[in-house]
C-alpha positions in Angstrom: 97.7 62.0 115.4 99.8 62.7 112.3 96.6 63.4 110.2 95.5 66.1 112.7 98.9 67.8 112.6 98.9 67.8 108.8 95.4 69.3 108.6 95.9 72.2 111.1 98.4 74.1 108.8 96.1 73.5 105.8 93.1 75.0 107.7 95.2 78.0 108.8 96.3 78.6 105.2 92.8 78.5 103.9 91.4 80.9 106.6 93.9 83.7 105.8 92.3 86.8 104.4 88.8 88.2 104.4 86.0 85.7 104.7 84.0 85.1 101.5 81.0 84.1 103.6 80.5 87.7 104.5 81.3 89.4 101.2 79.0 91.9 99.5 78.4 92.2 95.8 79.3 95.3 93.9 79.1 96.4 90.2 82.0 97.2 88.0 82.7 100.9 87.2 80.8 102.1 90.3 82.4 103.2 93.6 81.7 101.0 96.5 82.7 101.1 100.2 84.5 98.3 102.0 85.4 98.2 105.7 88.5 96.7 107.1 88.1 92.9 107.1 85.3 93.1 104.4 85.2 91.4 101.1 83.4 92.0 97.8 82.5 90.0 94.7 82.3 92.1 91.6 79.0 91.5 89.7 79.2 89.3 86.6 82.9 88.4 87.3 84.8 86.0 89.4 86.9 88.7 91.0 87.0 88.9 94.8 88.5 91.9 96.6 89.2 92.1 100.4 90.3 95.0 102.5 93.1 93.8 104.7 94.5 96.8 106.5 95.8 100.3 106.4 99.6 100.1 106.6 100.2 103.8 107.1 98.2 107.0 107.1 100.2 110.2 107.0 97.5 112.4 105.3 97.3 115.9 106.6 94.7 116.1 109.4 91.5 118.1 108.9 91.8 121.8 109.9 95.7 121.7 109.8 97.9 123.4 107.3 100.6 120.9 106.2 103.7 121.3 104.0 102.7 118.1 102.1 99.4 116.4 101.7 100.8 113.0 102.9 99.4 109.7 101.9 97.7 106.5 103.0 99.0 103.1 102.1 96.4 100.3 102.1 96.6 96.5 101.6 93.9 94.6 99.8 93.7 91.0 98.6 92.3 90.0 95.2 91.6 86.6 93.7 90.0 85.5 90.5 88.0 82.2 90.5 89.5 79.6 92.8 93.0 81.1 92.8 94.7 81.9 96.1 94.4 85.6 97.1 97.2 87.9 96.2 98.1 91.0 98.2 97.8 94.4 96.4 99.0 97.6 97.9 97.5 101.0 96.9 98.3 104.5 97.9 96.0 107.5 98.3 97.8 110.7 98.4 96.2 113.5 100.4 95.3 115.4 97.3 92.2 113.1 96.7 91.1 110.6 94.1 93.0 112.2 91.2 96.2 111.3 93.0 95.3 107.7 93.8 97.2 104.7 92.6 95.7 102.4 90.1 96.8 98.7 90.0 95.9 96.0 87.6 95.0 92.4 88.5 93.9 89.7 85.9 92.5 92.2 83.5 90.9 94.5 86.0 91.9 98.0 87.2 91.5 98.7 90.9 91.6 102.3 92.3 91.3 103.4 95.9 89.5 106.8 95.6 88.8 107.6 99.3 89.7 106.4 102.8 87.6 107.4 105.8 87.9 108.6 108.4 90.2 111.4 107.4 92.9 112.0 110.0 92.1 114.4 112.9 94.8 116.4 114.7 95.9 114.7 117.9 93.5 111.7 117.4 94.8 108.2 116.5 92.4 106.4 114.2 91.4 102.8 115.3 92.8 100.5 112.6 89.5 98.7 112.3 87.5 101.9 111.8 88.7 102.5 108.2 86.3 102.3 105.2 87.8 102.4 101.7 86.0 103.6 98.6 87.1 101.6 95.6 86.3 101.5 91.9 87.0 98.4 89.8 87.0 98.6 86.0 87.9 96.2 83.2 91.2 97.1 81.6 94.8 96.2 81.0 
C-alpha cells in the first residue's frame, strides 16, 4: 500500500505539461504554429517547447478603435534533453510581431510572433482555441 501511495505523486509530477507523445517537429529559424496543449521538438536539437495557456488577452478587438493596442500574455514550457520543463512567459503586444517579447532558454531565443484568434468585440475566446506562431533561433 505504501508503494502505491509513493508512486502516485511521482506519476502526477511526470505527467504535468504537454505530452511529448503528441509533439510535432519544427525547424529552427522558421515560424511554426502550436495549439494550446501542443508540443514541438526543434529539428536537430534536444529542445522541446509546449504551449500551456494564454494567461491574459487584452489586445484591441478587430474593427474597434482602442486607446492602446493591449497585449496577450502566454505561458510555454521548455526543456532541453531530459531536464524537467521550465515555464516561460511571453507577451505579444497588439502592435504585432515587432513588439513581441523574446526570451532565452539554454542558448535558444524564443519569440511569440502571432496569436490567433485575434479578439473580436463582444466575443469571449475559448481558452483552448488559441494557436501561437513561434520562432526559435540559436542565440544568447
